[in-house]
Backbone bond lengths (Angstrom), bond angles and torsions (degrees), N, CA, C in turn:
res aa  C-N    CA-C-N  psi(-1)  N-CA   C-N-CA  omega(-1)  CA-C   N-CA-C  phi
1 M - - - 1.464 - - 1.523 110.38 -
2 T 1.327 116.77 -40.92 1.469 120.63 178.83 1.525 111.79 -59.63
3 K 1.323 117.02 -44.66 1.467 120.50 -179.05 1.528 110.39 -64.64
4 V 1.307 117.18 -38.69 1.472 120.71 178.51 1.520 109.97 -62.92
5 L 1.317 116.51 -46.98 1.469 121.83 179.18 1.520 111.86 -60.70
6 I 1.334 115.57 -43.97 1.469 120.22 178.56 1.527 110.22 -63.56
7 S 1.327 118.00 -40.37 1.465 120.87 179.39 1.512 111.90 -65.22
8 I 1.318 117.25 -38.76 1.477 120.55 177.87 1.522 110.13 -65.15
9 I 1.322 117.56 -46.11 1.458 121.61 179.72 1.507 110.52 -62.43
10 E 1.351 117.88 -42.89 1.463 120.85 178.15 1.536 111.62 -62.29
11 F 1.318 117.39 -37.78 1.468 120.47 177.98 1.532 111.31 -62.49
12 F 1.320 117.63 -45.92 1.452 121.73 -179.36 1.539 112.08 -74.16
13 H 1.299 117.73 -19.32 1.468 122.44 179.01 1.553 111.45 -75.96
14 K 1.323 117.83 -26.96 1.452 121.71 -172.72 1.553 112.89 -48.47
15 P 1.302 120.42 -49.47 1.495 118.60 -178.84 1.540 113.56 -66.03
16 F 1.308 117.22 -17.15 1.463 121.09 -176.09 1.528 113.14 -108.14
17 R 1.328 118.04 3.55 1.469 120.45 -171.69 1.516 114.76 -60.59
18 K 1.344 117.94 -25.66 1.456 119.87 177.70 1.521 111.99 -82.00
19 L 1.312 116.22 -18.07 1.475 121.47 -177.38 1.523 114.22 -96.81
20 I 1.328 115.88 -31.41 1.479 120.19 -172.77 1.512 109.81 -147.21
21 S 1.339 116.00 139.70 1.476 119.00 -179.41 1.527 110.30 -67.84
22 L 1.302 115.26 156.80 1.481 120.37 179.04 1.522 110.92 -59.66
23 Q 1.333 117.15 -41.32 1.466 119.62 -179.62 1.524 111.94 -63.40
24 T 1.326 117.69 -42.18 1.463 120.61 179.05 1.539 109.14 -66.90
25 F 1.301 117.25 -43.14 1.481 121.52 177.76 1.511 110.24 -60.38
26 T 1.326 117.02 -44.74 1.474 121.52 179.08 1.508 110.56 -62.86
27 Y 1.353 116.66 -42.73 1.459 121.25 179.11 1.538 109.28 -59.23
28 A 1.337 116.80 -44.13 1.462 121.00 179.65 1.517 111.31 -64.85
29 A 1.336 117.43 -42.18 1.450 121.19 -179.52 1.510 111.93 -64.77
30 I 1.332 115.28 -46.81 1.488 120.45 179.58 1.495 109.56 -65.71
31 G 1.319 118.86 -46.07 1.450 122.33 179.99 1.526 111.21 -62.38
32 G 1.330 116.89 -43.48 1.464 121.09 178.13 1.535 111.46 -62.76
33 G 1.325 116.30 -44.14 1.446 119.71 177.11 1.512 114.06 -62.62
34 N 1.333 115.45 -40.06 1.466 119.96 178.79 1.529 110.39 -69.43
35 T 1.308 117.76 -35.17 1.460 121.47 176.66 1.531 109.53 -66.07
36 L 1.324 117.55 -42.76 1.451 121.40 176.56 1.529 110.92 -61.16
37 L 1.336 117.49 -42.01 1.462 121.94 175.89 1.527 109.45 -59.40
38 D 1.317 117.89 -43.66 1.454 121.98 179.54 1.538 111.18 -60.52
39 V 1.315 117.37 -47.00 1.457 121.03 -178.60 1.520 111.60 -63.89
40 V 1.325 117.45 -44.05 1.464 122.18 -179.63 1.528 110.32 -64.98
41 L 1.345 116.04 -50.51 1.481 118.43 178.64 1.519 112.02 -59.38
42 Y 1.310 117.55 -43.22 1.471 121.60 178.98 1.540 109.87 -57.30
43 F 1.338 116.23 -48.76 1.448 121.07 -179.91 1.524 111.70 -58.00
44 I 1.315 116.61 -47.83 1.471 122.25 -178.21 1.517 110.74 -63.37
45 I 1.332 116.49 -49.38 1.452 120.57 -175.85 1.513 110.33 -67.64
46 Y 1.326 118.14 -45.26 1.474 121.25 -178.94 1.518 111.22 -63.00
47 N 1.314 118.01 -44.95 1.466 122.28 -174.30 1.502 115.61 -86.87
48 F 1.335 118.12 -38.87 1.455 120.58 -171.77 1.525 115.38 -108.01
49 V 1.320 117.51 -21.71 1.459 120.69 178.95 1.543 109.33 -98.05
50 L 1.302 115.37 -51.27 1.468 119.91 -179.15 1.527 113.85 -88.89
51 H 1.319 115.74 -13.57 1.457 122.31 -179.60 1.525 112.27 52.70
52 Q 1.332 115.89 36.81 1.457 125.09 177.55 1.557 112.68 56.13
53 Q 1.309 115.79 25.19 1.439 121.11 -175.90 1.536 113.10 -97.30
54 L 1.300 114.18 155.34 1.483 122.33 173.31 1.523 107.76 -67.19
55 I 1.315 116.91 139.67 1.440 121.59 177.86 1.540 107.46 -106.52
56 D 1.332 115.19 115.66 1.467 120.49 -178.73 1.549 108.11 -98.49
57 L 1.318 114.62 113.38 1.473 120.25 179.92 1.520 112.75 -93.35
58 G 1.328 116.20 5.45 1.473 120.57 -178.31 1.506 112.74 95.18
59 F 1.326 115.88 -53.15 1.452 119.75 -178.57 1.536 111.54 -98.96
60 V 1.352 116.17 -13.72 1.447 121.97 177.94 1.518 108.70 -156.30
61 A 1.320 115.62 146.83 1.467 121.36 175.34 1.531 107.88 -111.05
62 I 1.329 115.15 131.18 1.468 120.60 -178.08 1.526 108.88 -119.81
63 S 1.341 115.51 131.28 1.440 120.27 179.60 1.534 110.20 -60.83
64 G 1.315 115.21 155.05 1.460 120.08 -179.80 1.525 113.02 -60.11
65 H 1.340 117.22 -39.16 1.468 118.03 -176.76 1.519 111.78 -70.80
66 I 1.315 117.56 -31.19 1.472 120.18 175.45 1.534 110.18 -76.84
67 S 1.329 117.60 -39.68 1.468 121.14 176.73 1.506 111.01 -57.77
68 A 1.322 116.73 -41.36 1.471 120.88 179.49 1.528 110.84 -62.11
69 V 1.319 117.39 -38.83 1.466 121.60 176.64 1.529 109.87 -59.02
70 F 1.363 116.25 -47.17 1.458 120.19 -178.74 1.518 112.42 -65.86
71 I 1.331 117.43 -30.17 1.457 119.98 179.77 1.543 110.84 -77.51
72 V 1.313 116.35 -40.63 1.467 120.94 -176.97 1.520 113.29 -76.17
73 F 1.313 117.69 -35.51 1.458 122.60 -174.70 1.534 113.80 -51.65
74 P 1.315 121.41 -50.71 1.481 119.29 -178.77 1.542 112.60 -62.35
75 I 1.324 116.39 -32.56 1.460 119.66 -179.88 1.506 110.93 -67.98
76 T 1.338 117.29 -49.35 1.465 119.64 -178.53 1.533 111.97 -75.75
77 F 1.315 116.86 -26.75 1.471 119.07 173.52 1.539 109.39 -62.92
78 L 1.318 117.95 -48.92 1.442 122.49 -179.76 1.541 111.57 -65.69
79 S 1.317 117.51 -44.93 1.473 119.29 -179.80 1.521 111.02 -65.08
80 G 1.336 117.17 -39.62 1.455 121.11 177.74 1.521 111.63 -63.67
81 F 1.331 116.25 -43.90 1.460 119.45 177.98 1.517 111.44 -61.47
82 L 1.325 117.40 -51.33 1.456 120.38 -176.01 1.536 112.41 -63.78
83 L 1.333 115.92 -40.28 1.479 117.82 179.75 1.515 111.35 -67.89
84 H 1.310 117.46 -40.42 1.450 119.48 178.11 1.536 110.76 -68.11
85 K 1.335 117.59 -39.65 1.465 121.43 179.42 1.524 112.19 -62.87
86 Y 1.322 116.04 -46.82 1.471 119.47 -171.69 1.529 114.48 -97.30
87 V 1.321 118.02 -15.26 1.461 119.33 -179.05 1.515 112.05 -115.50
88 T 1.345 117.47 -56.97 1.472 119.68 -174.14 1.512 111.81 -73.48
89 F 1.323 117.04 -50.46 1.471 121.53 -174.18 1.531 110.46 -115.95
90 N 1.325 117.44 48.98 1.464 121.77 -174.48 1.514 114.85 -73.14
91 N 1.345 117.99 -1.25 1.453 120.44 -179.37 1.546 111.97 -105.01
92 S 1.302 116.29 12.04 1.485 119.59 178.51 1.514 110.08 -71.95
93 Q 1.330 115.76 142.72 1.462 120.96 179.34 1.527 112.21 -96.03
94 N 1.322 119.24 -4.78 1.430 121.80 179.74 1.517 110.57 -69.15
95 T 1.347 117.99 152.31 1.439 120.34 178.19 1.526 109.59 -73.18
96 G 1.309 115.86 161.38 1.475 121.22 -179.95 1.535 112.35 -59.81
97 K 1.349 116.82 -38.27 1.458 120.15 -179.57 1.521 111.06 -64.30
98 I 1.335 115.65 -42.80 1.476 120.13 179.01 1.528 108.87 -65.19
99 Q 1.326 117.60 -44.71 1.456 121.52 178.76 1.537 111.68 -59.37
100 L 1.325 115.92 -44.93 1.471 120.08 -179.92 1.522 111.77 -63.24
101 F 1.341 116.69 -42.87 1.465 120.95 177.73 1.530 109.84 -61.70
102 R 1.318 115.71 -47.64 1.471 119.21 -177.37 1.532 110.83 -67.18
103 Y 1.331 116.05 -39.14 1.499 120.41 179.16 1.533 107.86 -61.42
104 S 1.347 117.41 -40.13 1.470 120.93 178.02 1.525 111.15 -61.46
105 L 1.318 116.23 -40.64 1.459 120.63 178.42 1.545 111.39 -64.76
106 V 1.344 115.39 -41.94 1.459 119.06 179.21 1.527 110.46 -65.75
107 V 1.326 118.79 -41.38 1.457 121.93 178.66 1.532 109.56 -64.29
108 A 1.314 117.10 -41.25 1.475 119.79 177.93 1.530 109.72 -64.21
109 G 1.319 116.94 -42.03 1.464 120.70 177.37 1.522 111.69 -62.30
110 A 1.328 116.76 -40.24 1.468 121.28 178.36 1.525 110.68 -64.11
111 L 1.325 116.97 -40.40 1.464 119.96 178.71 1.536 111.06 -64.66
112 I 1.300 116.65 -41.71 1.470 120.81 177.84 1.517 109.95 -64.72
113 L 1.331 116.61 -45.32 1.451 120.96 178.23 1.522 112.36 -61.07
114 K 1.327 116.19 -41.34 1.473 121.35 177.38 1.522 109.44 -61.53
115 Y 1.305 117.62 -45.55 1.476 121.40 179.76 1.543 110.16 -59.85
116 I 1.317 116.83 -46.86 1.475 120.87 -179.14 1.521 110.42 -63.08
117 C 1.322 117.10 -44.54 1.471 120.70 -178.41 1.531 111.64 -63.81
118 I 1.338 115.75 -46.82 1.466 118.30 -179.06 1.533 110.79 -64.85
119 K 1.333 116.45 -42.60 1.485 119.96 176.28 1.527 109.98 -55.81
120 F 1.336 115.69 -47.14 1.453 119.61 -178.18 1.550 112.03 -65.31
121 F 1.337 116.21 -47.32 1.451 119.24 -179.13 1.513 112.99 -64.08
122 V 1.332 117.33 -43.73 1.469 120.81 -176.13 1.528 111.17 -78.80
123 E 1.313 116.67 -51.73 1.489 118.58 -174.42 1.517 112.80 -84.80
124 G 1.337 117.46 -34.09 1.456 119.75 -178.67 1.518 113.52 -84.86
125 L 1.325 116.05 -45.02 1.473 120.48 -176.89 1.529 113.04 -102.40
126 H 1.330 117.46 -3.65 1.471 122.92 178.45 1.532 113.67 58.65
127 I 1.308 114.72 41.38 1.458 121.08 177.47 1.521 108.50 -90.13
128 W 1.333 116.20 143.39 1.460 123.37 178.76 1.545 108.83 -55.25
129 P 1.349 118.09 131.70 1.469 120.70 -173.25 1.547 115.97 -53.09
130 T 1.324 117.66 -42.55 1.475 118.95 -179.92 1.510 110.80 -63.33
131 F 1.322 117.35 -41.35 1.468 120.91 179.08 1.534 109.14 -69.63
132 A 1.322 117.71 -37.89 1.468 121.40 177.49 1.529 110.06 -60.93
133 N 1.296 115.88 -41.86 1.480 120.70 177.40 1.510 110.11 -61.02
134 A 1.321 117.48 -42.01 1.468 122.05 178.87 1.527 110.58 -64.42
135 L 1.326 117.66 -37.58 1.437 121.71 179.40 1.517 112.67 -63.97
136 T 1.314 116.94 -28.23 1.476 119.92 179.91 1.521 113.10 -74.68
137 V 1.323 117.56 -21.29 1.472 120.82 -174.36 1.529 111.86 -56.94
138 P 1.342 120.72 -52.67 1.477 117.50 179.18 1.517 114.51 -62.62
139 I 1.339 116.81 -32.19 1.451 120.40 178.12 1.530 109.53 -65.67
140 L 1.340 116.57 -45.41 1.452 121.13 -178.96 1.525 112.03 -68.46
141 I 1.338 116.29 -37.27 1.470 118.67 177.44 1.526 110.03 -62.24
142 G 1.318 115.57 -45.78 1.475 118.76 178.94 1.514 111.59 -61.55
143 F 1.324 116.49 -47.51 1.467 121.30 178.71 1.529 111.34 -58.30
144 S 1.336 116.11 -49.00 1.447 120.74 -176.98 1.501 113.61 -66.49
145 Y 1.328 117.47 -42.65 1.440 120.19 179.30 1.528 111.24 -63.58
146 F 1.319 115.58 -48.46 1.452 120.36 179.51 1.533 110.28 -59.41
147 S 1.323 116.94 -47.57 1.485 121.25 -176.70 1.521 111.19 -66.84
148 N 1.323 117.39 -43.18 1.456 118.91 -179.43 1.513 113.19 -70.48
149 S 1.337 117.39 -39.46 1.465 118.93 -177.62 1.537 112.18 -75.00
150 R 1.321 117.59 -30.10 1.461 120.93 -177.05 1.519 115.01 -101.20
151 Y 1.322 116.56 -13.80 1.459 120.07 -176.12 1.515 112.62 -126.41
152 T 1.306 117.74 -61.85 1.474 121.83 -173.92 1.545 111.97 -62.62
153 F 1.327 114.58 -52.88 1.472 120.74 -172.37 1.521 111.87 -114.86
154 K 1.312 118.80 25.30 1.461 120.16 -175.11 1.521 111.58 -63.93
155 K 1.332 113.69 148.80 1.470 119.23 174.97 1.506 108.10 -73.05
156 S 1.320 116.44 144.02 1.478 118.82 176.62 1.503 109.35 -72.93
157 Q 1.309 115.47 149.43 1.459 122.28 179.26 1.512 109.01 -83.37
158 T 1.321 115.88 130.70 1.464 118.68 176.12 1.517 108.16 -88.56
159 K 1.344 115.32 142.21 1.461 121.20 -179.52 1.531 108.77 -93.03
160 H 1.323 116.65 138.81 1.464 121.58 179.06 1.495 110.28 -107.90
């Protein structure tokens, strides 16, 4: 399955090969696909599983839209990690455990960065929240790509 996915991405990369590296293109394709998966799963779970209802756990009640986030997050976290490990950054020499730990740190950093950016855009610059959220996307993509390529899935250095 990995080879098929890589072949498809390489085919669609051909017209763009002079503009963008294969790894960056692959990162964008995998990230875009995982984001689409997140949106679709969120929609299905929020509307058809949770029926947009409050979830009462006895000690705390969680709104349906937040509950859907908590349900979808582990799925897209795992799919994002596996796709980046085996498709985007398949030449990394780090062990899977190290990659998973580092990927978790990068995701946590991205969540903190997203929170800071949205707070700043909405409360500091008085930008409409949906637009503020959209403004964070390129910032988070840059942060995540740089962090994952240079930290999570970096190639090991050979000694001469």
